[in-house]
C-alpha positions, 0 to 999 in steps of 0.5 A: 502752091507747093513751094517745097515740093521735091519735084519742079513744077512744069511752069519753072521750065522757061524761067529767066534769071533776074539779077535784081530779084524782081520780075524782069518784065513788070518789076513786081516783087517776089511777095507779089508772085502768084506761084513760088517754088524753091529748088532746095534739092540742089543747093550751091555753096557760096564763097563764104561756105553758106548754102544758097538755092534757086527760088522760082516765081511766077509773076502776075504778068505771066513772066516766070523768073528765078533768083538766088536765095542769097540775093533776096532783099531783107524782109520789110516784116523784120523792119515792122517788127523792130519798130513795134518793140 
């Protein structure tokens, strides 16, 4: 998986935008994706002047979807790390 490749992989060509940041077909999370590609070459500047970029995911069900990095939900790993301290 080449998530940081500067060239978009061919599997991203027909991706659909997921507004809820999960697979629109089966509901799987981004963590369950089989392939990931981050479009870091074309960031967008948001209203608060922070950069965001497209994150593409190839789901185990065969759907390919993308969402804005700013829409990604907080990581469960952060919650687990805080509870162990």
